[in-house]
C-alpha positions as protocol buffer text, in pm:
chain_id: "A"
residue {
  index: 1
  type: MET
  ca { x: 5 y: 11 z: 19 }
}
residue {
  index: 2
  type: LYS
  ca { x: 263 y: 243 z: 53 }
}
residue {
  index: 3
  type: PHE
  ca { x: 426 y: 194 z: -276 }
}
residue {
  index: 4
  type: PRO
  ca { x: 143 y: 309 z: -504 }
}
residue {
  index: 5
  type: LEU
  ca { x: 118 y: 658 z: -241 }
}
residue {
  index: 6
  type: ALA
  ca { x: 474 y: 683 z: -264 }
}
residue {
  index: 7
  type: CYS
  ca { x: 437 y: 722 z: -650 }
}
residue {
  index: 8
  type: ALA
  ca { x: 153 y: 902 z: -673 }
}
residue {
  index: 9
  type: ALA
  ca { x: 363 y: 1162 z: -421 }
}
residue {
  index: 10
  type: MET
  ca { x: 633 y: 1135 z: -644 }
}
residue {
  index: 11
  type: LEU
  ca { x: 408 y: 1210 z: -981 }
}
residue {
  index: 12
  type: LEU
  ca { x: 237 y: 1500 z: -820 }
}
residue {
  index: 13
  type: SER
  ca { x: 608 y: 1666 z: -703 }
}
residue {
  index: 14
  type: THR
  ca { x: 749 y: 1643 z: -1034 }
}
residue {
  index: 15
  type: SER
  ca { x: 446 y: 1725 z: -1273 }
}
residue {
  index: 16
  type: THR
  ca { x: 361 y: 2042 z: -1394 }
}
residue {
  index: 17
  type: ILE
  ca { x: 76 y: 2242 z: -1445 }
}
residue {
  index: 18
  type: ALA
  ca { x: 47 y: 2538 z: -1661 }
}
residue {
  index: 19
  type: ALA
  ca { x: -37 y: 2829 z: -1512 }
}
residue {
  index: 20
  type: PRO
  ca { x: -212 y: 3117 z: -1704 }
}
residue {
  index: 21
  type: LEU
  ca { x: -37 y: 3430 z: -1790 }
}
residue {
  index: 22
  type: PRO
  ca { x: -97 y: 3738 z: -1498 }
}
residue {
  index: 23
  type: SER
  ca { x: -481 y: 3883 z: -1594 }
}
residue {
  index: 24
  type: GLN
  ca { x: -226 y: 4203 z: -1669 }
}
residue {
  index: 25
  type: ALA
  ca { x: 29 y: 4091 z: -1827 }
}
residue {
  index: 26
  type: SER
  ca { x: 145 y: 4300 z: -2175 }
}
residue {
  index: 27
  type: LEU
  ca { x: 388 y: 4222 z: -2460 }
}
residue {
  index: 28
  type: THR
  ca { x: 496 y: 4483 z: -2714 }
}
residue {
  index: 29
  type: ILE
  ca { x: 736 y: 4511 z: -2989 }
}
residue {
  index: 30
  type: ASP
  ca { x: 886 y: 4827 z: -3126 }
}
residue {
  index: 31
  type: LEU
  ca { x: 1079 y: 4748 z: -3438 }
}
residue {
  index: 32
  type: ALA
  ca { x: 1203 y: 4961 z: -3731 }
}
residue {
  index: 33
  type: ILE
  ca { x: 1218 y: 4909 z: -4084 }
}
residue {
  index: 34
  type: ASN
  ca { x: 1547 y: 5017 z: -4214 }
}
residue {
  index: 35
  type: ASP
  ca { x: 1613 y: 5281 z: -4485 }
}
residue {
  index: 36
  type: LEU
  ca { x: 1832 y: 5084 z: -4748 }
}
residue {
  index: 37
  type: LYS
  ca { x: 1922 y: 5429 z: -4908 }
}
residue {
  index: 38
  type: VAL
  ca { x: 1819 y: 5299 z: -5303 }
}
residue {
  index: 39
  type: ALA
  ca { x: 1580 y: 5496 z: -5507 }
}
residue {
  index: 40
  type: ASN
  ca { x: 1216 y: 5347 z: -5509 }
}
residue {
  index: 41
  type: PRO
  ca { x: 1295 y: 5063 z: -5174 }
}
residue {
  index: 42
  type: ALA
  ca { x: 1009 y: 4822 z: -5146 }
}
residue {
  index: 43
  type: LYS
  ca { x: 826 y: 4774 z: -4861 }
}
residue {
  index: 44
  type: PRO
  ca { x: 924 y: 4462 z: -4690 }
}
residue {
  index: 45
  type: TYR
  ca { x: 720 y: 4140 z: -4580 }
}
residue {
  index: 46
  type: VAL
  ca { x: 698 y: 4151 z: -4223 }
}
residue {
  index: 47
  type: ALA
  ca { x: 575 y: 3854 z: -4058 }
}
residue {
  index: 48
  type: VAL
  ca { x: 614 y: 3834 z: -3621 }
}
residue {
  index: 49
  type: TRP
  ca { x: 526 y: 3481 z: -3462 }
}
residue {
  index: 50
  type: LEU
  ca { x: 575 y: 3338 z: -3128 }
}
residue {
  index: 51
  type: GLU
  ca { x: 638 y: 2952 z: -3094 }
}
residue {
  index: 52
  type: ASP
  ca { x: 614 y: 2753 z: -2761 }
}
residue {
  index: 53
  type: ALA
  ca { x: 863 y: 2534 z: -2585 }
}
residue {
  index: 54
  type: ASN
  ca { x: 776 y: 2237 z: -2832 }
}
residue {
  index: 55
  type: LYS
  ca { x: 848 y: 2434 z: -3153 }
}
residue {
  index: 56
  type: LYS
  ca { x: 483 y: 2473 z: -3255 }
}
residue {
  index: 57
  type: PRO
  ca { x: 341 y: 2775 z: -3323 }
}
residue {
  index: 58
  type: ALA
  ca { x: 140 y: 2989 z: -3055 }
}
residue {
  index: 59
  type: ALA
  ca { x: 53 y: 3300 z: -3185 }
}
residue {
  index: 60
  type: GLN
  ca { x: 83 y: 3512 z: -3481 }
}
residue {
  index: 61
  type: TRP
  ca { x: 110 y: 3921 z: -3387 }
}
residue {
  index: 62
  type: ALA
  ca { x: 185 y: 4054 z: -3737 }
}
residue {
  index: 63
  type: LEU
  ca { x: 221 y: 3973 z: -4121 }
}
residue {
  index: 64
  type: TRP
  ca { x: 251 y: 4244 z: -4291 }
}
residue {
  index: 65
  type: THR
  ca { x: 212 y: 4132 z: -4705 }
}
residue {
  index: 66
  type: GLY
  ca { x: -74 y: 4354 z: -4833 }
}
residue {
  index: 67
  type: ASN
  ca { x: -253 y: 4202 z: -5069 }
}
residue {
  index: 68
  type: GLN
  ca { x: -2 y: 3995 z: -5316 }
}
residue {
  index: 69
  type: THR
  ca { x: -43 y: 3632 z: -5127 }
}
residue {
  index: 70
  type: GLU
  ca { x: 186 y: 3484 z: -5425 }
}
residue {
  index: 71
  type: TRP
  ca { x: 487 y: 3597 z: -5266 }
}
residue {
  index: 72
  type: LEU
  ca { x: 457 y: 3458 z: -4933 }
}
residue {
  index: 73
  type: LYS
  ca { x: 677 y: 3157 z: -4941 }
}
residue {
  index: 74
  type: ASP
  ca { x: 971 y: 3416 z: -4966 }
}
residue {
  index: 75
  type: ILE
  ca { x: 877 y: 3479 z: -4617 }
}
residue {
  index: 76
  type: ARG
  ca { x: 1082 y: 3113 z: -4572 }
}
residue {
  index: 77
  type: THR
  ca { x: 1109 y: 3045 z: -4227 }
}
residue {
  index: 78
  type: TRP
  ca { x: 779 y: 3188 z: -4121 }
}
residue {
  index: 79
  type: TRP
  ca { x: 609 y: 2947 z: -4435 }
}
residue {
  index: 80
  type: ARG
  ca { x: 761 y: 2643 z: -4359 }
}
residue {
  index: 81
  type: LYS
  ca { x: 645 y: 2681 z: -3967 }
}
residue {
  index: 82
  type: PHE
  ca { x: 297 y: 2843 z: -4006 }
}
residue {
  index: 83
  type: GLY
  ca { x: 228 y: 2988 z: -4327 }
}
residue {
  index: 84
  type: ARG
  ca { x: 156 y: 2654 z: -4566 }
}
residue {
  index: 85
  type: TYR
  ca { x: -76 y: 2510 z: -4271 }
}
residue {
  index: 86
  type: ASN
  ca { x: -273 y: 2815 z: -4244 }
}
residue {
  index: 87
  type: VAL
  ca { x: -309 y: 2945 z: -4583 }
}
residue {
  index: 88
  type: ASN
  ca { x: -722 y: 2962 z: -4535 }
}
residue {
  index: 89
  type: GLU
  ca { x: -660 y: 3185 z: -4251 }
}
residue {
  index: 90
  type: ILE
  ca { x: -423 y: 3458 z: -4364 }
}
residue {
  index: 91
  type: ASP
  ca { x: -688 y: 3689 z: -4460 }
}
residue {
  index: 92
  type: GLY
  ca { x: -821 y: 3741 z: -4095 }
}
residue {
  index: 93
  type: TYR
  ca { x: -471 y: 3892 z: -3951 }
}
residue {
  index: 94
  type: SER
  ca { x: -233 y: 3989 z: -4256 }
}
residue {
  index: 95
  type: SER
  ca { x: -189 y: 4367 z: -4313 }
}
residue {
  index: 96
  type: ALA
  ca { x: -91 y: 4604 z: -4499 }
}
residue {
  index: 97
  type: THR
  ca { x: 333 y: 4657 z: -4535 }
}
residue {
  index: 98
  type: ARG
  ca { x: 442 y: 4926 z: -4382 }
}
residue {
  index: 99
  type: ALA
  ca { x: 704 y: 5210 z: -4464 }
}
residue {
  index: 100
  type: ILE
  ca { x: 1043 y: 5303 z: -4374 }
}
residue {
  index: 101
  type: GLY
  ca { x: 1044 y: 5414 z: -3991 }
}
residue {
  index: 102
  type: GLU
  ca { x: 941 y: 5250 z: -3686 }
}
residue {
  index: 103
  type: HIS
  ca { x: 629 y: 5075 z: -3557 }
}
residue {
  index: 104
  type: SER
  ca { x: 476 y: 4938 z: -3259 }
}
residue {
  index: 105
  type: ILE
  ca { x: 290 y: 4534 z: -3229 }
}
residue {
  index: 106
  type: LYS
  ca { x: 93 y: 4500 z: -2902 }
}
residue {
  index: 107
  type: ALA
  ca { x: 109 y: 4153 z: -2893 }
}
residue {
  index: 108
  type: PRO
  ca { x: -221 y: 3977 z: -2756 }
}
residue {
  index: 109
  type: LEU
  ca { x: -151 y: 3695 z: -2536 }
}
residue {
  index: 110
  type: GLN
  ca { x: -375 y: 3448 z: -2668 }
}
residue {
  index: 111
  type: HIS
  ca { x: -273 y: 3106 z: -2904 }
}
residue {
  index: 112
  type: LEU
  ca { x: -359 y: 3088 z: -3252 }
}
residue {
  index: 113
  type: ASP
  ca { x: -720 y: 2930 z: -3134 }
}
residue {
  index: 114
  type: GLY
  ca { x: -824 y: 3271 z: -2921 }
}
residue {
  index: 115
  type: SER
  ca { x: -750 y: 3093 z: -2582 }
}
residue {
  index: 116
  type: GLU
  ca { x: -501 y: 3285 z: -2331 }
}
residue {
  index: 117
  type: LEU
  ca { x: -110 y: 3190 z: -2390 }
}
residue {
  index: 118
  type: GLN
  ca { x: -5 y: 2954 z: -2011 }
}
residue {
  index: 119
  type: GLN
  ca { x: 325 y: 3099 z: -1834 }
}
residue {
  index: 120
  type: GLY
  ca { x: 658 y: 2931 z: -2015 }
}
residue {
  index: 121
  type: GLN
  ca { x: 898 y: 2937 z: -2265 }
}
residue {
  index: 122
  type: TYR
  ca { x: 874 y: 3088 z: -2552 }
}
residue {
  index: 123
  type: THR
  ca { x: 1046 y: 3199 z: -2884 }
}
residue {
  index: 124
  type: LEU
  ca { x: 955 y: 3515 z: -3080 }
}
residue {
  index: 125
  type: TYR
  ca { x: 1043 y: 3552 z: -3406 }
}
residue {
  index: 126
  type: ILE
  ca { x: 1060 y: 3840 z: -3644 }
}
residue {
  index: 127
  type: GLU
  ca { x: 1129 y: 3788 z: -4028 }
}
residue {
  index: 128
  type: ALA
  ca { x: 1186 y: 4026 z: -4275 }
}
residue {
  index: 129
  type: VAL
  ca { x: 1247 y: 4019 z: -4636 }
}
residue {
  index: 130
  type: ARG
  ca { x: 1206 y: 4265 z: -4911 }
}
residue {
  index: 131
  type: GLU
  ca { x: 1214 y: 4265 z: -5301 }
}
residue {
  index: 132
  type: HIS
  ca { x: 1534 y: 4330 z: -5454 }
}
residue {
  index: 133
  type: GLY
  ca { x: 1662 y: 4320 z: -5112 }
}
residue {
  index: 134
  type: GLY
  ca { x: 1792 y: 4105 z: -4824 }
}
residue {
  index: 135
  type: ARG
  ca { x: 1660 y: 3880 z: -4547 }
}
residue {
  index: 136
  type: ASP
  ca { x: 1645 y: 3885 z: -4172 }
}
residue {
  index: 137
  type: ILE
  ca { x: 1533 y: 3667 z: -3921 }
}
residue {
  index: 138
  type: VAL
  ca { x: 1562 y: 3759 z: -3529 }
}
residue {
  index: 139
  type: ARG
  ca { x: 1504 y: 3483 z: -3264 }
}
residue {
  index: 140
  type: GLN
  ca { x: 1461 y: 3561 z: -2935 }
}
residue {
  index: 141
  type: LYS
  ca { x: 1362 y: 3304 z: -2642 }
}
residue {
  index: 142
  type: LEU
  ca { x: 1134 y: 3440 z: -2358 }
}
residue {
  index: 143
  type: ASN
  ca { x: 1027 y: 3318 z: -2084 }
}
residue {
  index: 144
  type: LEU
  ca { x: 672 y: 3447 z: -2017 }
}
residue {
  index: 145
  type: GLY
  ca { x: 533 y: 3474 z: -1667 }
}
residue {
  index: 146
  type: GLU
  ca { x: 569 y: 3649 z: -1305 }
}
residue {
  index: 147
  type: ASP
  ca { x: 867 y: 3861 z: -1403 }
}
residue {
  index: 148
  type: ALA
  ca { x: 860 y: 4138 z: -1653 }
}
residue {
  index: 149
  type: ILE
  ca { x: 1139 y: 4108 z: -1897 }
}
residue {
  index: 150
  type: GLN
  ca { x: 1282 y: 4352 z: -2187 }
}
residue {
  index: 151
  type: PHE
  ca { x: 1565 y: 4253 z: -2469 }
}
residue {
  index: 152
  type: THR
  ca { x: 1729 y: 4488 z: -2730 }
}
residue {
  index: 153
  type: ILE
  ca { x: 1821 y: 4349 z: -3045 }
}
residue {
  index: 154
  type: PRO
  ca { x: 2045 y: 4529 z: -3228 }
}
residue {
  index: 155
  type: ALA
  ca { x: 1984 y: 4655 z: -3579 }
}
residue {
  index: 156
  type: LYS
  ca { x: 2034 y: 4423 z: -3911 }
}
residue {
  index: 157
  type: ALA
  ca { x: 2010 y: 4487 z: -4267 }
}
residue {
  index: 158
  type: GLU
  ca { x: 1606 y: 4522 z: -4318 }
}
residue {
  index: 159
  type: LEU
  ca { x: 1496 y: 4546 z: -3956 }
}
residue {
  index: 160
  type: GLY
  ca { x: 1609 y: 4818 z: -3697 }
}
residue {
  index: 161
  type: GLN
  ca { x: 1684 y: 4807 z: -3349 }
}
residue {
  index: 162
  type: ILE
  ca { x: 1426 y: 4584 z: -3194 }
}
residue {
  index: 163
  type: THR
  ca { x: 1273 y: 4610 z: -2838 }
}
residue {
  index: 164
  type: ILE
  ca { x: 1058 y: 4372 z: -2660 }
}
residue {
  index: 165
  type: ASN
  ca { x: 903 y: 4480 z: -2317 }
}
residue {
  index: 166
  type: TYR
  ca { x: 659 y: 4253 z: -2119 }
}
residue {
  index: 167
  type: LYS
  ca { x: 503 y: 4373 z: -1851 }
}
residue {
  index: 168
  type: VAL
  ca { x: 348 y: 4229 z: -1534 }
}
residue {
  index: 169
  type: GLN
  ca { x: 179 y: 4498 z: -1389 }
}
């Protein structure tokens, strides 16, 4: 009789139950689109999404492509991990490309199905690709939970400085 109780106690002590994020938690991503200093630069396609610890897409926060869906495959990492599996839903969250300059994304802390994200390890992806330009991909590990975090990622070719700010109030 002692053995089953000991096993149950051990299982309870080692299992983790995912807790929801604090109700006042917020995530803001400030990013810049660089000026390439060329005549008539194309606006880049940009995708911003979140993957969980199992490398499964958890949230899609930005897809700046305009109405040109034929070029979505050029956002290669996003397409392989997310886009090709969700082609029918792209109209629901895509929007116009953005001009050179600074932009802010207030990311809803929800899964793709609308349910709340749980505390845990995630990876934020920001991918930008420009016609006749370059390609940038930024990956940043995030531990979303009870503690506030802030990251500043240096500028690359297509993307300027990126600031990620997770607040818990």
